[in-house]
C-alpha positions as CSV (number, residue, x, y, z in Angstrom):
1,M,13.2,-31.2,-1.3
2,S,12.6,-32.7,2.3
3,I,10.8,-30.5,5.2
4,K,14.2,-30.3,7.0
5,D,15.8,-29.0,3.8
6,E,13.3,-26.2,3.3
7,I,13.4,-25.4,7.2
8,D,17.0,-25.1,6.6
9,I,16.5,-22.9,3.7
10,Q,14.2,-20.5,5.4
11,F,16.3,-20.1,8.5
12,N,19.6,-19.3,6.4
13,R,17.5,-16.8,4.6
14,A,16.1,-14.9,7.7
15,M,19.6,-15.0,9.1
16,Q,21.0,-13.4,5.6
17,Q,18.3,-10.8,5.9
18,A,19.1,-10.0,9.5
19,D,22.9,-9.7,8.3
20,E,21.7,-7.4,5.6
21,L,19.7,-5.1,8.1
22,E,22.7,-4.9,10.4
23,E,25.1,-3.9,7.6
24,L,22.6,-1.2,6.3
25,S,22.7,-0.1,9.9
26,G,26.5,0.4,10.0
27,V,26.3,2.2,6.8
28,I,23.9,4.4,8.2
29,C,25.9,5.2,11.3
30,S,29.0,5.6,9.1
31,I,27.2,8.2,7.0
32,G,26.1,10.1,10.2
33,S,29.5,10.0,12.0
34,V,31.9,10.6,9.2
35,K,30.5,12.5,6.1
36,I,28.0,14.7,8.2
37,N,30.4,15.5,10.9
38,T,32.9,16.5,8.2
39,A,30.5,18.5,6.4
40,L,29.4,20.2,9.4
41,K,33.0,21.1,10.6
42,L,33.7,22.4,7.2
43,L,30.5,24.4,7.1
44,T,30.9,26.1,10.5
45,Q,34.7,27.0,9.4
46,S,33.4,29.2,6.5
47,W,29.6,30.2,7.4
48,K,28.9,32.1,10.6
49,G,25.7,33.9,12.0
50,E,22.1,33.0,13.0
51,N,21.3,31.2,9.6
52,A,24.4,28.9,9.9
53,L,23.4,28.1,13.6
54,E,19.8,27.2,12.5
55,Y,21.1,25.2,9.6
56,T,23.5,23.2,11.8
57,G,20.9,22.7,14.4
58,K,18.5,21.1,11.7
59,V,21.3,18.9,10.1
60,N,22.1,18.0,13.8
61,A,18.5,16.7,14.0
62,I,18.7,14.9,10.8
63,R,21.8,13.0,12.0
64,D,19.9,12.0,15.2
65,R,17.0,10.7,13.3
66,M,19.5,8.5,11.1
67,Y,20.9,7.4,14.1
68,G,17.8,6.5,15.6
69,C,16.9,4.5,12.3
70,A,20.1,2.8,12.4
71,E,19.5,1.6,15.9
72,S,16.0,0.4,15.0
73,L,17.5,-1.5,12.1
74,K,20.1,-3.1,14.5
75,E,17.3,-4.2,17.1
76,T,15.2,-5.7,14.2
77,S,18.0,-7.8,12.9
78,D,18.6,-9.0,16.6
79,L,15.0,-9.6,16.8
80,I,14.9,-11.5,13.4
81,R,17.6,-13.8,14.6
82,V,16.3,-14.5,18.0
83,T,12.9,-15.2,16.5
84,A,14.4,-17.4,13.7
85,G,16.5,-19.5,16.0
86,R,13.4,-20.2,18.1
87,I,11.3,-21.2,15.0
88,Y,14.0,-23.3,13.9
89,A,14.4,-25.2,17.2
90,A,10.7,-25.7,17.2
91,E,10.3,-27.0,13.9
92,M,13.6,-29.2,14.3
93,A,11.8,-30.5,17.5
94,A,8.6,-31.3,15.8
95,I,10.1,-33.2,13.0
96,R,12.2,-35.4,15.8
97,M,9.0,-36.1,17.4
98,I,7.1,-37.1,14.3
99,G,10.2,-38.8,12.6
């Protein structure tokens, strides 16, 4: 396998991993926005009082943490793409200089 082939493989692997992280970010956001919100709506319809308010506050805090984690995953996937692109370009330039 040539050096160029190896560089291509590594670049494609990095892009696939970035795609997986971005997909996971979307799944986490979906869980937070759809499933947790639906559960909270049903909960607040049937459970009243101080304990209900305290519980929903905790659930909202967890949902916010989920959104934060999802955003971090998205930022990481973007960083992987940018870094992989720069490394790929530098390695290809080096190959052109050598060969």
